[in-house]
C-alpha positions as CSV (number, residue, x, y, z in Angstrom):
1,M,7.5,-2.4,9.0
2,I,10.5,-2.1,6.7
3,E,12.8,0.8,7.7
4,I,14.8,2.6,5.0
5,A,18.5,3.3,5.1
6,N,21.2,4.4,2.6
7,A,24.8,3.5,2.2
8,P,28.2,5.2,1.6
9,C,28.4,3.6,-1.8
10,S,25.7,5.9,-3.0
11,W,28.2,8.7,-2.5
12,G,31.0,6.9,-4.4
13,A,32.7,5.4,-1.3
14,L,33.4,2.0,-2.8
15,E,35.7,-0.9,-1.9
16,F,37.6,-0.5,-5.2
17,D,40.9,1.4,-5.6
18,L,39.7,4.1,-8.0
19,E,40.7,7.5,-9.1
20,G,39.0,10.4,-7.4
21,E,37.9,10.9,-3.8
22,P,34.4,10.4,-2.4
23,P,33.1,12.8,0.3
24,D,34.3,12.1,3.8
25,F,32.1,10.2,6.3
26,V,30.9,13.4,8.0
27,Q,29.3,14.7,4.8
28,V,27.9,11.3,3.9
29,L,26.3,10.8,7.3
30,N,24.9,14.3,7.4
31,E,23.4,13.9,4.0
32,I,21.9,10.5,4.8
33,A,20.2,12.0,7.8
34,E,19.2,15.2,6.0
35,T,17.5,13.3,3.1
36,G,15.2,11.3,5.4
37,Y,16.9,7.9,6.0
38,A,16.8,6.1,9.3
39,G,20.0,4.2,9.0
40,T,23.3,3.6,7.3
41,E,25.7,0.8,6.4
42,L,29.3,1.1,7.6
43,G,31.0,1.1,4.3
44,D,34.4,-0.2,3.7
45,W,36.7,-0.7,6.7
46,G,38.3,2.7,7.6
47,F,35.8,4.9,5.8
48,M,34.0,5.6,9.1
49,P,35.7,5.8,12.5
50,T,37.1,2.5,13.7
51,D,37.0,3.4,17.4
52,P,33.7,2.2,18.8
53,E,33.1,5.2,21.0
54,K,33.8,7.7,18.2
55,L,31.6,5.7,15.8
56,S,28.8,5.5,18.3
57,Q,28.9,9.3,18.7
58,E,28.8,10.0,15.0
59,I,25.9,7.6,14.5
60,H,23.8,8.6,17.5
61,R,24.1,12.4,17.1
62,R,22.3,12.1,13.8
63,N,19.7,9.7,15.1
64,L,20.7,6.9,12.7
65,K,20.9,3.2,13.1
66,L,24.0,1.3,12.1
67,L,23.3,-1.8,9.9
68,G,25.6,-4.0,7.9
69,A,29.2,-3.7,6.8
70,F,30.4,-4.7,3.4
71,V,33.4,-7.1,3.7
72,P,35.0,-8.3,0.4
73,V,37.0,-11.6,0.5
74,F,38.7,-13.4,-2.4
75,L,37.0,-16.6,-1.4
76,K,38.2,-18.6,-4.5
77,D,41.7,-18.6,-2.9
78,P,42.0,-20.6,0.3
79,A,45.1,-18.5,1.2
80,A,42.9,-15.5,1.4
81,H,40.4,-17.0,3.9
82,Q,42.2,-16.3,7.1
83,A,42.7,-12.6,6.4
84,G,39.0,-12.5,5.4
85,I,38.0,-14.0,8.6
86,E,40.1,-11.6,10.6
87,L,38.7,-8.5,8.8
88,S,35.2,-9.8,9.2
89,V,35.5,-10.4,12.9
90,R,37.2,-7.1,13.5
91,T,34.4,-5.3,11.6
92,A,31.7,-7.3,13.4
93,R,33.2,-6.5,16.8
94,L,33.3,-2.8,16.0
95,M,29.6,-2.7,15.0
96,A,28.6,-4.9,17.9
97,A,30.1,-2.3,20.3
98,V,27.8,0.5,18.9
99,E,24.8,0.8,21.2
100,G,21.5,0.3,19.4
101,A,23.1,-1.0,16.2
102,L,21.4,-3.8,14.3
103,P,24.5,-5.1,12.5
104,F,25.6,-8.1,10.5
105,I,28.3,-8.8,8.0
106,V,27.6,-8.3,4.3
107,L,30.1,-10.8,2.9
108,A,31.0,-10.6,-0.8
109,D,33.5,-11.8,-3.3
110,E,36.4,-9.5,-3.9
111,N,34.6,-8.1,-6.9
112,G,36.6,-6.4,-9.7
113,R,39.7,-8.5,-9.0
114,V,39.4,-10.9,-11.9
115,P,39.8,-9.1,-15.3
116,E,37.7,-11.6,-17.2
117,R,34.7,-11.2,-14.9
118,T,35.1,-7.4,-14.7
119,K,35.3,-7.0,-18.4
120,N,32.3,-9.2,-19.2
121,V,29.9,-7.9,-16.7
122,G,26.3,-8.8,-17.5
123,R,27.4,-11.3,-20.1
124,V,29.5,-13.9,-18.4
125,T,29.4,-17.5,-19.7
126,P,29.6,-20.7,-17.6
127,E,33.2,-21.1,-18.9
128,M,34.2,-18.0,-17.0
129,G,32.8,-19.4,-13.7
130,L,34.2,-21.5,-10.9
131,K,34.8,-25.2,-11.3
132,D,33.4,-27.7,-8.8
133,A,36.5,-27.9,-6.7
134,E,36.7,-24.1,-6.6
135,W,33.0,-23.9,-5.5
136,E,33.9,-26.1,-2.6
137,V,36.7,-23.8,-1.6
138,F,34.5,-20.7,-2.1
139,A,31.7,-22.1,0.1
140,E,34.1,-23.3,2.7
141,G,35.6,-19.8,3.0
142,A,32.1,-18.2,3.3
143,T,31.1,-20.7,5.9
144,K,34.3,-20.1,8.0
145,V,33.7,-16.4,7.9
146,A,30.1,-16.8,9.1
147,E,31.0,-19.2,11.8
148,A,33.8,-16.9,13.1
149,V,31.6,-13.8,13.1
150,K,28.9,-15.6,15.0
151,K,31.3,-17.1,17.5
152,E,33.4,-14.0,18.1
153,A,30.9,-11.2,17.8
154,G,27.5,-12.9,17.9
155,L,26.5,-11.5,14.5
156,R,24.9,-13.0,11.4
157,T,26.5,-13.0,8.0
158,A,24.7,-12.7,4.7
159,F,26.2,-13.0,1.2
160,H,25.9,-10.2,-1.3
161,H,25.8,-11.4,-4.9
162,H,27.5,-8.8,-7.1
163,C,28.4,-8.2,-10.7
164,A,32.1,-8.4,-11.6
165,G,32.5,-11.2,-9.1
166,Y,32.2,-14.9,-9.1
167,V,28.6,-14.9,-7.8
168,E,26.8,-12.7,-10.4
169,T,24.3,-14.8,-12.4
170,P,21.2,-16.5,-11.1
171,D,22.8,-19.9,-11.6
172,E,25.9,-18.8,-9.6
173,I,23.7,-17.5,-6.8
174,A,21.7,-20.7,-6.8
175,K,24.9,-22.8,-6.6
176,L,26.3,-20.9,-3.6
177,M,23.0,-21.1,-1.8
178,S,22.7,-24.8,-2.5
179,I,26.1,-25.7,-0.9
180,T,25.9,-23.5,2.2
181,D,23.9,-23.8,5.4
182,P,20.8,-21.5,5.3
183,R,20.9,-21.3,9.1
184,L,24.4,-19.8,8.9
185,L,24.6,-17.8,5.7
186,G,21.8,-15.6,4.5
187,L,21.4,-13.7,1.3
188,V,21.6,-9.9,0.7
189,F,19.2,-9.5,-2.2
190,D,20.2,-6.7,-4.4
191,C,17.6,-6.3,-7.1
192,G,19.8,-4.2,-9.4
193,H,22.7,-6.6,-9.4
194,Y,20.3,-9.5,-9.8
195,R,18.9,-8.0,-13.0
196,F,22.3,-6.9,-14.4
197,G,23.5,-10.4,-13.8
198,G,20.7,-11.7,-16.1
199,G,17.9,-12.5,-13.7
200,D,14.4,-11.3,-13.0
201,A,14.4,-9.6,-9.5
202,L,10.8,-10.6,-8.5
203,E,11.5,-14.2,-9.5
204,G,14.7,-14.2,-7.5
205,L,13.1,-12.8,-4.4
206,R,10.3,-15.4,-4.6
207,K,12.9,-18.1,-5.0
208,Y,15.0,-17.3,-2.0
209,G,12.2,-16.1,0.3
210,N,13.1,-16.2,3.9
211,R,16.8,-16.7,3.2
212,V,16.8,-13.0,2.2
213,W,18.1,-11.4,5.4
214,H,18.8,-7.9,3.9
215,F,17.3,-6.0,0.9
216,H,19.1,-3.5,-1.3
217,F,17.1,-1.0,-3.4
218,K,18.9,-0.7,-6.6
219,D,17.4,0.1,-10.0
220,Y,18.7,-1.1,-13.4
221,H,18.6,1.0,-16.6
222,P,18.0,-1.4,-19.6
223,G,19.2,1.1,-22.2
224,V,22.5,1.4,-20.5
225,G,22.6,-2.3,-20.0
226,K,22.1,-2.8,-23.8
227,Q,25.0,-0.3,-24.4
228,V,27.2,-2.3,-22.1
229,A,26.7,-5.4,-24.1
230,E,27.0,-3.7,-27.5
231,N,30.1,-1.7,-26.6
232,G,31.9,-4.3,-24.5
233,W,32.1,-2.0,-21.5
234,D,33.5,-3.3,-18.2
235,Y,31.8,-3.0,-14.8
236,F,33.3,0.4,-14.0
237,Q,32.3,1.9,-17.4
238,A,28.8,0.5,-16.9
239,V,28.5,2.2,-13.4
240,R,29.9,5.5,-14.8
241,K,27.3,5.4,-17.6
242,G,24.5,5.0,-15.1
243,V,23.5,1.4,-15.3
244,F,22.3,1.7,-11.7
245,C,20.0,4.7,-12.1
246,E,17.8,6.5,-9.6
247,L,14.9,4.5,-8.3
248,G,11.9,4.5,-10.6
249,N,14.0,5.4,-13.7
250,G,14.8,1.9,-14.6
251,E,12.9,-1.4,-15.1
252,I,12.9,-2.9,-11.6
253,D,9.3,-3.5,-10.5
254,F,9.6,-2.1,-7.0
255,P,5.9,-2.2,-6.2
256,S,5.8,-5.9,-6.9
257,L,9.0,-6.5,-4.9
258,M,7.6,-4.6,-1.9
259,R,4.4,-6.7,-2.0
260,E,6.4,-9.8,-2.1
261,L,8.5,-8.7,0.9
262,K,5.3,-8.0,2.8
263,K,4.0,-11.5,1.8
264,L,7.2,-13.0,3.1
265,G,6.8,-11.2,6.4
266,Y,10.2,-9.5,5.9
267,D,10.9,-7.2,8.8
268,G,14.5,-6.2,8.0
269,W,15.8,-3.1,6.4
270,G,15.7,-1.8,2.9
271,V,18.9,0.0,2.0
272,V,19.3,2.3,-1.0
273,E,22.5,1.5,-2.9
274,Q,22.8,3.6,-6.0
275,D,26.4,2.8,-6.8
276,V,28.3,5.7,-8.3
277,L,32.0,6.3,-8.8
278,P,33.9,8.9,-6.8
279,G,32.9,12.4,-7.9
280,M,30.0,11.2,-10.1
281,G,26.6,13.0,-10.1
282,K,25.0,14.8,-7.2
283,P,24.5,12.1,-4.5
284,K,22.5,14.1,-2.0
285,E,20.0,15.1,-4.6
286,S,19.7,11.5,-5.9
287,A,19.4,10.3,-2.3
288,K,16.5,12.7,-1.7
289,R,14.7,11.7,-4.9
290,N,15.3,8.0,-4.1
291,R,13.8,8.5,-0.6
292,E,10.8,10.3,-2.1
293,Y,10.2,7.4,-4.5
294,I,10.2,4.9,-1.7
295,R,7.8,7.0,0.2
296,S,5.5,6.9,-2.9
297,L,5.5,3.1,-2.4
298,G,4.2,3.6,1.2
299,Y,7.5,3.2,3.1
């Protein structure tokens, strides 16, 4: 049975340095619990308590489970690898110390760092991508992170493909998966990012099958996506305009995705990630409606 969680990014707590302040972790955890979710992701380092005992208390008093933690690393640059390993291991050790947690590292590119990729979200061309030698460096960095996390904290690592980073399109995802060890590095399948990056979510889920270690519920609004292309909006403008809409309001075929997960025997978590910017919308109300939509699917 797939259990359903939410994540701090649905409240505007993102890894980017943006204007505005998201709610604090107390409000976010309270509202995740109040809207019917069974778990939460950690969010960016420092959003929630970094003391294991304090973090455990905050998670357990709301009867939640702690899942993955998003760790961005600029994997293209070998000089950034060591710092990325240290952050990943520190985060993994924190989560591993929380009793009852089911954690792993959600590794990602340092999305939003490269202006060309951020500006051309949803419409990147191969010329904007990594060259062969850069792919080798990128994959080496991801592998080193996964090895260190497993050795030092006993946790798994799964890679999160993400718009405005170097692993956005179906071809880029396929490239990274082809040059990394499937026993060491899994995939966080985010259906909204997969669609925004130019792919068909159901096709992608079928392609990667059991390599999908974690699933993100995210919808994609095709009307906003069209406006992004027509107006040349960047990633942050796209998010502000609602490209990742509430579940059921976009074009992602969630019923078919859930049937495919069942066919695969997937027994992990489904995490709602309706990315919003700080101060945008009414996250608690959206979280409630998103949970009701997933219940309508039988979960």
